[in-house]
PQR file of N, CA, C, O and H, with PARSE charges and radii, in Angstrom:
ATOM      1  N   VAL A   1      14.109   7.409   1.876 -0.4000 1.5000
ATOM      2  CA  VAL A   1      14.933   7.665   3.033 -0.0000 2.0000
ATOM      3  C   VAL A   1      16.399   7.856   2.573  0.5500 1.7000
ATOM      4  O   VAL A   1      17.101   8.734   3.074 -0.5500 1.4000
ATOM      5  N   SER A   2      16.833   7.051   1.646 -0.4000 1.5000
ATOM      6  CA  SER A   2      18.231   7.166   1.166 -0.0000 2.0000
ATOM      7  C   SER A   2      18.496   8.527   0.571  0.5500 1.7000
ATOM      8  O   SER A   2      19.559   9.106   0.798 -0.5500 1.4000
ATOM      9  H   SER A   2      16.263   6.337   1.238  0.4000 1.0000
ATOM     10  N   GLU A   3      17.543   9.052  -0.192 -0.4000 1.5000
ATOM     11  CA  GLU A   3      17.731  10.352  -0.813 -0.0000 2.0000
ATOM     12  C   GLU A   3      17.785  11.447   0.231  0.5500 1.7000
ATOM     13  O   GLU A   3      18.611  12.353   0.128 -0.5500 1.4000
ATOM     14  H   GLU A   3      16.680   8.582  -0.376  0.4000 1.0000
ATOM     15  N   ILE A   4      16.932  11.385   1.225 -0.4000 1.5000
ATOM     16  CA  ILE A   4      16.966  12.363   2.319 -0.0000 2.0000
ATOM     17  C   ILE A   4      18.297  12.300   3.041  0.5500 1.7000
ATOM     18  O   ILE A   4      18.903  13.335   3.322 -0.5500 1.4000
ATOM     19  H   ILE A   4      16.261  10.649   1.309  0.4000 1.0000
ATOM     20  N   ALA A   5      18.759  11.089   3.346 -0.4000 1.5000
ATOM     21  CA  ALA A   5      20.042  10.922   4.022 -0.0000 2.0000
ATOM     22  C   ALA A   5      21.189  11.512   3.215  0.5500 1.7000
ATOM     23  O   ALA A   5      22.074  12.162   3.771 -0.5500 1.4000
ATOM     24  H   ALA A   5      18.267  10.249   3.118  0.4000 1.0000
ATOM     25  N   ARG A   6      21.176  11.291   1.926 -0.4000 1.5000
ATOM     26  CA  ARG A   6      22.231  11.850   1.085 -0.0000 2.0000
ATOM     27  C   ARG A   6      22.176  13.360   1.128  0.5500 1.7000
ATOM     28  O   ARG A   6      23.212  14.013   1.254 -0.5500 1.4000
ATOM     29  H   ARG A   6      20.457  10.763   1.474  0.4000 1.0000
ATOM     30  N   ARG A   7      20.971  13.936   1.025 -0.4000 1.5000
ATOM     31  CA  ARG A   7      20.858  15.396   0.991 -0.0000 2.0000
ATOM     32  C   ARG A   7      21.253  16.062   2.299  0.5500 1.7000
ATOM     33  O   ARG A   7      21.784  17.173   2.286 -0.5500 1.4000
ATOM     34  H   ARG A   7      20.129  13.406   0.923  0.4000 1.0000
ATOM     35  N   VAL A   8      21.005  15.408   3.427 -0.4000 1.5000
ATOM     36  CA  VAL A   8      21.350  16.021   4.696 -0.0000 2.0000
ATOM     37  C   VAL A   8      22.696  15.573   5.228  0.5500 1.7000
ATOM     38  O   VAL A   8      23.151  16.035   6.274 -0.5500 1.4000
ATOM     39  H   VAL A   8      20.573  14.506   3.437  0.4000 1.0000
ATOM     40  N   GLY A   9      23.332  14.664   4.490 -0.4000 1.5000
ATOM     41  CA  GLY A   9      24.672  14.196   4.897 -0.0000 2.0000
ATOM     42  C   GLY A   9      24.696  13.292   6.079  0.5500 1.7000
ATOM     43  O   GLY A   9      25.665  13.289   6.839 -0.5500 1.4000
ATOM     44  H   GLY A   9      22.962  14.289   3.640  0.4000 1.0000
ATOM     45  N   LYS A  10      23.631  12.503   6.264 -0.4000 1.5000
ATOM     46  CA  LYS A  10      23.577  11.541   7.362 -0.0000 2.0000
ATOM     47  C   LYS A  10      23.416  10.136   6.834  0.5500 1.7000
ATOM     48  O   LYS A  10      23.066   9.931   5.671 -0.5500 1.4000
ATOM     49  H   LYS A  10      22.844  12.505   5.647  0.4000 1.0000
ATOM     50  N   GLU A  11      23.673   9.173   7.691 -0.4000 1.5000
ATOM     51  CA  GLU A  11      23.490   7.769   7.313 -0.0000 2.0000
ATOM     52  C   GLU A  11      21.997   7.476   7.162  0.5500 1.7000
ATOM     53  O   GLU A  11      21.157   8.078   7.831 -0.5500 1.4000
ATOM     54  H   GLU A  11      23.957   9.340   8.635  0.4000 1.0000
ATOM     55  N   ARG A  12      21.692   6.540   6.271 -0.4000 1.5000
ATOM     56  CA  ARG A  12      20.285   6.150   6.048 -0.0000 2.0000
ATOM     57  C   ARG A  12      19.611   5.660   7.327  0.5500 1.7000
ATOM     58  O   ARG A  12      18.454   5.990   7.590 -0.5500 1.4000
ATOM     59  H   ARG A  12      22.375   6.051   5.727  0.4000 1.0000
ATOM     60  N   THR A  13      20.339   4.870   8.124 -0.4000 1.5000
ATOM     61  CA  THR A  13      19.745   4.351   9.359 -0.0000 2.0000
ATOM     62  C   THR A  13      19.431   5.471  10.334  0.5500 1.7000
ATOM     63  O   THR A  13      18.429   5.415  11.047 -0.5500 1.4000
ATOM     64  H   THR A  13      21.278   4.602   7.911  0.4000 1.0000
ATOM     65  N   TYR A  14      20.287   6.492  10.370 -0.4000 1.5000
ATOM     66  CA  TYR A  14      20.050   7.632  11.260 -0.0000 2.0000
ATOM     67  C   TYR A  14      18.727   8.339  10.878  0.5500 1.7000
ATOM     68  O   TYR A  14      17.899   8.654  11.732 -0.5500 1.4000
ATOM     69  H   TYR A  14      21.102   6.538   9.791  0.4000 1.0000
ATOM     70  N   VAL A  15      18.570   8.567   9.591 -0.4000 1.5000
ATOM     71  CA  VAL A  15      17.364   9.280   9.102 -0.0000 2.0000
ATOM     72  C   VAL A  15      16.150   8.383   9.338  0.5500 1.7000
ATOM     73  O   VAL A  15      15.103   8.875   9.758 -0.5500 1.4000
ATOM     74  H   VAL A  15      19.243   8.311   8.897  0.4000 1.0000
ATOM     75  N   SER A  16      16.263   7.118   9.086 -0.4000 1.5000
ATOM     76  CA  SER A  16      15.149   6.184   9.301 -0.0000 2.0000
ATOM     77  C   SER A  16      14.720   6.199  10.769  0.5500 1.7000
ATOM     78  O   SER A  16      13.528   6.240  11.073 -0.5500 1.4000
ATOM     79  H   SER A  16      17.114   6.719   8.745  0.4000 1.0000
ATOM     80  N   HIS A  17      15.681   6.165  11.660 -0.4000 1.5000
ATOM     81  CA  HIS A  17      15.347   6.180  13.110 -0.0000 2.0000
ATOM     82  C   HIS A  17      14.696   7.513  13.514  0.5500 1.7000
ATOM     83  O   HIS A  17      13.775   7.544  14.329 -0.5500 1.4000
ATOM     84  H   HIS A  17      16.649   6.131  11.413  0.4000 1.0000
ATOM     85  N   GLN A  18      15.183   8.587  12.939 -0.4000 1.5000
ATOM     86  CA  GLN A  18      14.633   9.898  13.298 -0.0000 2.0000
ATOM     87  C   GLN A  18      13.213  10.049  12.778  0.5500 1.7000
ATOM     88  O   GLN A  18      12.432  10.823  13.332 -0.5500 1.4000
ATOM     89  H   GLN A  18      15.931   8.562  12.277  0.4000 1.0000
ATOM     90  N   MET A  19      12.869   9.327  11.731 -0.4000 1.5000
ATOM     91  CA  MET A  19      11.531   9.432  11.140 -0.0000 2.0000
ATOM     92  C   MET A  19      10.539   8.466  11.755  0.5500 1.7000
ATOM     93  O   MET A  19       9.345   8.537  11.466 -0.5500 1.4000
ATOM     94  H   MET A  19      13.504   8.699  11.281  0.4000 1.0000
ATOM     95  N   ARG A  20      11.018   7.561  12.602 -0.4000 1.5000
ATOM     96  CA  ARG A  20      10.157   6.525  13.159 -0.0000 2.0000
ATOM     97  C   ARG A  20       8.883   7.075  13.824  0.5500 1.7000
ATOM     98  O   ARG A  20       7.815   6.495  13.623 -0.5500 1.4000
ATOM     99  H   ARG A  20      11.988   7.504  12.836  0.4000 1.0000
ATOM    100  N   PRO A  21       8.946   8.154  14.597 -0.5600 1.5000
ATOM    101  CA  PRO A  21       7.719   8.658  15.199  0.2800 2.0000
ATOM    102  C   PRO A  21       6.645   9.034  14.192  0.5500 1.7000
ATOM    103  O   PRO A  21       5.460   9.064  14.525 -0.5500 1.4000
ATOM    104  N   LEU A  22       7.055   9.321  12.957 -0.4000 1.5000
ATOM    105  CA  LEU A  22       6.058   9.665  11.941 -0.0000 2.0000
ATOM    106  C   LEU A  22       5.230   8.491  11.514  0.5500 1.7000
ATOM    107  O   LEU A  22       4.203   8.666  10.858 -0.5500 1.4000
ATOM    108  H   LEU A  22       8.017   9.296  12.687  0.4000 1.0000
ATOM    109  N   ARG A  23       5.653   7.276  11.873 -0.4000 1.5000
ATOM    110  CA  ARG A  23       4.904   6.059  11.573 -0.0000 2.0000
ATOM    111  C   ARG A  23       3.688   5.924  12.498  0.5500 1.7000
ATOM    112  O   ARG A  23       2.770   5.155  12.214 -0.5500 1.4000
ATOM    113  H   ARG A  23       6.487   7.134  12.406  0.4000 1.0000
ATOM    114  N   LEU A  24       3.689   6.665  13.590 -0.4000 1.5000
ATOM    115  CA  LEU A  24       2.579   6.587  14.528 -0.0000 2.0000
ATOM    116  C   LEU A  24       1.400   7.320  13.932  0.5500 1.7000
ATOM    117  O   LEU A  24       1.558   8.233  13.120 -0.5500 1.4000
ATOM    118  H   LEU A  24       4.435   7.290  13.821  0.4000 1.0000
ATOM    119  N   LYS A  25       0.192   6.899  14.355 -0.4000 1.5000
ATOM    120  CA  LYS A  25      -1.032   7.574  13.975 -0.0000 2.0000
ATOM    121  C   LYS A  25      -1.000   8.980  14.610  0.5500 1.7000
ATOM    122  O   LYS A  25      -0.339   9.168  15.631 -0.5500 1.4000
ATOM    123  H   LYS A  25       0.064   6.158  15.014  0.4000 1.0000
ATOM    124  N   PRO A  26      -1.694   9.959  14.030 -0.5600 1.5000
ATOM    125  CA  PRO A  26      -1.669  11.318  14.577  0.2800 2.0000
ATOM    126  C   PRO A  26      -2.043  11.396  16.052  0.5500 1.7000
ATOM    127  O   PRO A  26      -1.434  12.154  16.807 -0.5500 1.4000
ATOM    128  N   GLU A  27      -3.027  10.631  16.462 -0.4000 1.5000
ATOM    129  CA  GLU A  27      -3.417  10.642  17.871 -0.0000 2.0000
ATOM    130  C   GLU A  27      -2.343  10.047  18.761  0.5500 1.7000
ATOM    131  O   GLU A  27      -2.177  10.475  19.903 -0.5500 1.4000
ATOM    132  H   GLU A  27      -3.522  10.015  15.849  0.4000 1.0000
ATOM    133  N   GLN A  28      -1.605   9.055  18.247 -0.4000 1.5000
ATOM    134  CA  GLN A  28      -0.475   8.487  18.998 -0.0000 2.0000
ATOM    135  C   GLN A  28       0.652   9.503  19.099  0.5500 1.7000
ATOM    136  O   GLN A  28       1.283   9.630  20.149 -0.5500 1.4000
ATOM    137  H   GLN A  28      -1.740   8.708  17.319  0.4000 1.0000
ATOM    138  N   GLN A  29       0.904  10.213  18.035 -0.4000 1.5000
ATOM    139  CA  GLN A  29       1.951  11.248  18.058 -0.0000 2.0000
ATOM    140  C   GLN A  29       1.629  12.299  19.107  0.5500 1.7000
ATOM    141  O   GLN A  29       2.509  12.697  19.871 -0.5500 1.4000
ATOM    142  H   GLN A  29       0.391  10.110  17.183  0.4000 1.0000
ATOM    143  N   LEU A  30       0.396  12.752  19.156 -0.4000 1.5000
ATOM    144  CA  LEU A  30      -0.019  13.762  20.136 -0.0000 2.0000
ATOM    145  C   LEU A  30       0.101  13.221  21.550  0.5500 1.7000
ATOM    146  O   LEU A  30       0.608  13.912  22.433 -0.5500 1.4000
ATOM    147  H   LEU A  30      -0.318  12.429  18.536  0.4000 1.0000
ATOM    148  N   SER A  31      -0.356  12.001  21.780 -0.4000 1.5000
ATOM    149  CA  SER A  31      -0.243  11.391  23.093 -0.0000 2.0000
ATOM    150  C   SER A  31       1.206  11.260  23.516  0.5500 1.7000
ATOM    151  O   SER A  31       1.543  11.536  24.667 -0.5500 1.4000
ATOM    152  H   SER A  31      -0.768  11.439  21.062  0.4000 1.0000
ATOM    153  N   LEU A  32       2.070  10.841  22.599 -0.4000 1.5000
ATOM    154  CA  LEU A  32       3.503  10.702  22.885 -0.0000 2.0000
ATOM    155  C   LEU A  32       4.108  12.070  23.209  0.5500 1.7000
ATOM    156  O   LEU A  32       4.895  12.191  24.147 -0.5500 1.4000
ATOM    157  H   LEU A  32       1.796  10.617  21.663  0.4000 1.0000
ATOM    158  N   ALA A  33       3.749  13.094  22.443 -0.4000 1.5000
ATOM    159  CA  ALA A  33       4.269  14.426  22.686 -0.0000 2.0000
ATOM    160  C   ALA A  33       3.882  14.911  24.070  0.5500 1.7000
ATOM    161  O   ALA A  33       4.698  15.522  24.760 -0.5500 1.4000
ATOM    162  H   ALA A  33       3.109  12.996  21.680  0.4000 1.0000
ATOM    163  N   GLU A  34       2.644  14.646  24.488 -0.4000 1.5000
ATOM    164  CA  GLU A  34       2.185  15.012  25.811 -0.0000 2.0000
ATOM    165  C   GLU A  34       2.997  14.264  26.894  0.5500 1.7000
ATOM    166  O   GLU A  34       3.387  14.841  27.909 -0.5500 1.4000
ATOM    167  H   GLU A  34       1.981  14.150  23.927  0.4000 1.0000
ATOM    168  N   GLU A  35       3.235  12.976  26.646 -0.4000 1.5000
ATOM    169  CA  GLU A  35       3.968  12.141  27.596 -0.0000 2.0000
ATOM    170  C   GLU A  35       5.420  12.667  27.741  0.5500 1.7000
ATOM    171  O   GLU A  35       5.964  12.724  28.844 -0.5500 1.4000
ATOM    172  H   GLU A  35       2.918  12.507  25.822  0.4000 1.0000
ATOM    173  N   ILE A  36       6.019  13.041  26.613 -0.4000 1.5000
ATOM    174  CA  ILE A  36       7.388  13.569  26.631 -0.0000 2.0000
ATOM    175  C   ILE A  36       7.477  14.814  27.486  0.5500 1.7000
ATOM    176  O   ILE A  36       8.390  14.968  28.297 -0.5500 1.4000
ATOM    177  H   ILE A  36       5.577  12.995  25.717  0.4000 1.0000
ATOM    178  N   LEU A  37       6.498  15.716  27.290 -0.4000 1.5000
ATOM    179  CA  LEU A  37       6.480  16.972  28.061 -0.0000 2.0000
ATOM    180  C   LEU A  37       6.172  16.739  29.523  0.5500 1.7000
ATOM    181  O   LEU A  37       6.830  17.310  30.393 -0.5500 1.4000
ATOM    182  H   LEU A  37       5.756  15.591  26.632  0.4000 1.0000
ATOM    183  N   GLU A  38       5.170  15.901  29.812 -0.4000 1.5000
ATOM    184  CA  GLU A  38       4.790  15.670  31.202 -0.0000 2.0000
ATOM    185  C   GLU A  38       5.873  14.935  32.012  0.5500 1.7000
ATOM    186  O   GLU A  38       6.115  15.260  33.175 -0.5500 1.4000
ATOM    187  H   GLU A  38       4.635  15.438  29.105  0.4000 1.0000
ATOM    188  N   LYS A  39       6.503  13.965  31.396 -0.4000 1.5000
ATOM    189  CA  LYS A  39       7.480  13.140  32.106 -0.0000 2.0000
ATOM    190  C   LYS A  39       8.912  13.571  31.870  0.5500 1.7000
ATOM    191  O   LYS A  39       9.830  13.090  32.534 -0.5500 1.4000
ATOM    192  H   LYS A  39       6.306  13.701  30.452  0.4000 1.0000
ATOM    193  N   GLY A  40       9.109  14.493  30.909 -0.4000 1.5000
ATOM    194  CA  GLY A  40      10.470  14.929  30.591 -0.0000 2.0000
ATOM    195  C   GLY A  40      11.314  13.769  30.048  0.5500 1.7000
ATOM    196  O   GLY A  40      12.470  13.603  30.438 -0.5500 1.4000
ATOM    197  H   GLY A  40       8.364  14.884  30.369  0.4000 1.0000
ATOM    198  N   LEU A  41      10.726  12.963  29.140 -0.4000 1.5000
ATOM    199  CA  LEU A  41      11.441  11.820  28.622 -0.0000 2.0000
ATOM    200  C   LEU A  41      12.699  12.221  27.881  0.5500 1.7000
ATOM    201  O   LEU A  41      12.731  13.238  27.189 -0.5500 1.4000
ATOM    202  H   LEU A  41       9.787  13.098  28.823  0.4000 1.0000
ATOM    203  N   THR A  42      13.739  11.408  28.034 -0.4000 1.5000
ATOM    204  CA  THR A  42      14.975  11.590  27.309 -0.0000 2.0000
ATOM    205  C   THR A  42      14.806  11.060  25.894  0.5500 1.7000
ATOM    206  O   THR A  42      13.794  10.432  25.583 -0.5500 1.4000
ATOM    207  H   THR A  42      13.713  10.582  28.596  0.4000 1.0000
ATOM    208  N   LEU A  43      15.775  11.305  25.044 -0.4000 1.5000
ATOM    209  CA  LEU A  43      15.713  10.780  23.671 -0.0000 2.0000
ATOM    210  C   LEU A  43      15.654   9.260  23.678  0.5500 1.7000
ATOM    211  O   LEU A  43      14.882   8.663  22.928 -0.5500 1.4000
ATOM    212  H   LEU A  43      16.597  11.816  25.296  0.4000 1.0000
ATOM    213  N   ALA A  44      16.466   8.634  24.522 -0.4000 1.5000
ATOM    214  CA  ALA A  44      16.468   7.172  24.595 -0.0000 2.0000
ATOM    215  C   ALA A  44      15.104   6.656  25.050  0.5500 1.7000
ATOM    216  O   ALA A  44      14.588   5.686  24.495 -0.5500 1.4000
ATOM    217  H   ALA A  44      17.093   9.119  25.131  0.4000 1.0000
ATOM    218  N   GLU A  45      14.516   7.308  26.067 -0.4000 1.5000
ATOM    219  CA  GLU A  45      13.210   6.908  26.577 -0.0000 2.0000
ATOM    220  C   GLU A  45      12.132   7.103  25.506  0.5500 1.7000
ATOM    221  O   GLU A  45      11.227   6.279  25.373 -0.5500 1.4000
ATOM    222  H   GLU A  45      14.935   8.096  26.518  0.4000 1.0000
ATOM    223  N   THR A  46      12.233   8.182  24.755 -0.4000 1.5000
ATOM    224  CA  THR A  46      11.282   8.455  23.680 -0.0000 2.0000
ATOM    225  C   THR A  46      11.398   7.400  22.599  0.5500 1.7000
ATOM    226  O   THR A  46      10.379   6.914  22.109 -0.5500 1.4000
ATOM    227  H   THR A  46      12.968   8.851  24.863  0.4000 1.0000
ATOM    228  N   ARG A  47      12.576   7.041  22.225 -0.4000 1.5000
ATOM    229  CA  ARG A  47      12.780   5.974  21.207 -0.0000 2.0000
ATOM    230  C   ARG A  47      12.171   4.687  21.651  0.5500 1.7000
ATOM    231  O   ARG A  47      11.524   3.985  20.873 -0.5500 1.4000
ATOM    232  H   ARG A  47      13.404   7.436  22.624  0.4000 1.0000
ATOM    233  N   GLU A  48      12.385   4.360  22.958 -0.4000 1.5000
ATOM    234  CA  GLU A  48      11.822   3.124  23.520 -0.0000 2.0000
ATOM    235  C   GLU A  48      10.297   3.147  23.482  0.5500 1.7000
ATOM    236  O   GLU A  48       9.671   2.145  23.136 -0.5500 1.4000
ATOM    237  H   GLU A  48      12.911   4.930  23.590  0.4000 1.0000
ATOM    238  N   ARG A  49       9.692   4.286  23.835 -0.4000 1.5000
ATOM    239  CA  ARG A  49       8.241   4.412  23.814 -0.0000 2.0000
ATOM    240  C   ARG A  49       7.698   4.250  22.393  0.5500 1.7000
ATOM    241  O   ARG A  49       6.666   3.607  22.197 -0.5500 1.4000
ATOM    242  H   ARG A  49      10.201   5.100  24.116  0.4000 1.0000
ATOM    243  N   VAL A  50       8.373   4.817  21.414 -0.4000 1.5000
ATOM    244  CA  VAL A  50       7.946   4.657  20.019 -0.0000 2.0000
ATOM    245  C   VAL A  50       7.955   3.198  19.613  0.5500 1.7000
ATOM    246  O   VAL A  50       7.015   2.708  18.988 -0.5500 1.4000
ATOM    247  H   VAL A  50       9.211   5.339  21.572  0.4000 1.0000
ATOM    248  N   ARG A  51       9.027   2.509  19.974 -0.4000 1.5000
ATOM    249  CA  ARG A  51       9.128   1.075  19.634 -0.0000 2.0000
ATOM    250  C   ARG A  51       8.017   0.299  20.322  0.5500 1.7000
ATOM    251  O   ARG A  51       7.438  -0.604  19.718 -0.5500 1.4000
ATOM    252  H   ARG A  51       9.791   2.907  20.481  0.4000 1.0000
ATOM    253  N   GLU A  52       7.700   0.632  21.590 -0.4000 1.5000
ATOM    254  CA  GLU A  52       6.626  -0.045  22.306 -0.0000 2.0000
ATOM    255  C   GLU A  52       5.288   0.196  21.617  0.5500 1.7000
ATOM    256  O   GLU A  52       4.511  -0.738  21.419 -0.5500 1.4000
ATOM    257  H   GLU A  52       8.171   1.366  22.080  0.4000 1.0000
ATOM    258  N   ILE A  53       5.022   1.438  21.255 -0.4000 1.5000
ATOM    259  CA  ILE A  53       3.766   1.782  20.603 -0.0000 2.0000
ATOM    260  C   ILE A  53       3.632   1.059  19.256  0.5500 1.7000
ATOM    261  O   ILE A  53       2.551   0.582  18.911 -0.5500 1.4000
ATOM    262  H   ILE A  53       5.654   2.197  21.416  0.4000 1.0000
ATOM    263  N   LEU A  54       4.711   0.982  18.514 -0.4000 1.5000
ATOM    264  CA  LEU A  54       4.689   0.294  17.230 -0.0000 2.0000
ATOM    265  C   LEU A  54       4.679  -1.214  17.361  0.5500 1.7000
ATOM    266  O   LEU A  54       4.485  -1.930  16.379 -0.5500 1.4000
ATOM    267  H   LEU A  54       5.589   1.370  18.795  0.4000 1.0000
ATOM    268  N   GLY A  55       4.893  -1.708  18.607 -0.4000 1.5000
ATOM    269  CA  GLY A  55       4.870  -3.146  18.815 -0.0000 2.0000
ATOM    270  C   GLY A  55       6.121  -3.842  18.394  0.5500 1.7000
ATOM    271  O   GLY A  55       6.096  -5.019  18.037 -0.5500 1.4000
ATOM    272  H   GLY A  55       5.051  -1.127  19.405  0.4000 1.0000
ATOM    273  N   ARG A  56       7.211  -3.135  18.431 -0.4000 1.5000
ATOM    274  CA  ARG A  56       8.503  -3.706  18.061 -0.0000 2.0000
ATOM    275  C   ARG A  56       9.372  -3.854  19.321  0.5500 1.7000
ATOM    276  O   ARG A  56       9.604  -2.872  20.027 -0.5500 1.4000
ATOM    277  H   ARG A  56       7.232  -2.178  18.721  0.4000 1.0000
ATOM    278  N   PRO A  57       9.840  -5.042  19.598 -0.5600 1.5000
ATOM    279  CA  PRO A  57      10.668  -5.238  20.770  0.2800 2.0000
ATOM    280  C   PRO A  57      12.018  -4.549  20.638  0.5500 1.7000
ATOM    281  O   PRO A  57      12.522  -4.377  19.528 -0.5500 1.4000
ATOM    282  N   LEU A  58      12.611  -4.152  21.773 -0.4000 1.5000
ATOM    283  CA  LEU A  58      13.921  -3.557  21.740 -0.0000 2.0000
ATOM    284  C   LEU A  58      14.939  -4.651  21.399  0.5500 1.7000
ATOM    285  O   LEU A  58      14.769  -5.820  21.747 -0.5500 1.4000
ATOM    286  H   LEU A  58      12.202  -4.292  22.674  0.4000 1.0000
ATOM    287  N   LYS A  59      15.986  -4.235  20.717 -0.4000 1.5000
ATOM    288  CA  LYS A  59      17.048  -5.207  20.340 -0.0000 2.0000
ATOM    289  C   LYS A  59      18.099  -5.270  21.443  0.5500 1.7000
ATOM    290  O   LYS A  59      19.070  -6.018  21.329 -0.5500 1.4000
ATOM    291  H   LYS A  59      16.125  -3.286  20.435  0.4000 1.0000
TER
END
């Protein structure tokens, strides 16, 4: 992640957060994508859903 962050000129935490949906199983990614489209989820709502799916509480 650090190398990617350096190459794209972003902070490591930013890149890590952007990659979080990739931690989901493929079927979870598809389900989330459908939910985003159906409900018109915002970025913040999408981040929250990813955290819920991964079983990580919001800070």
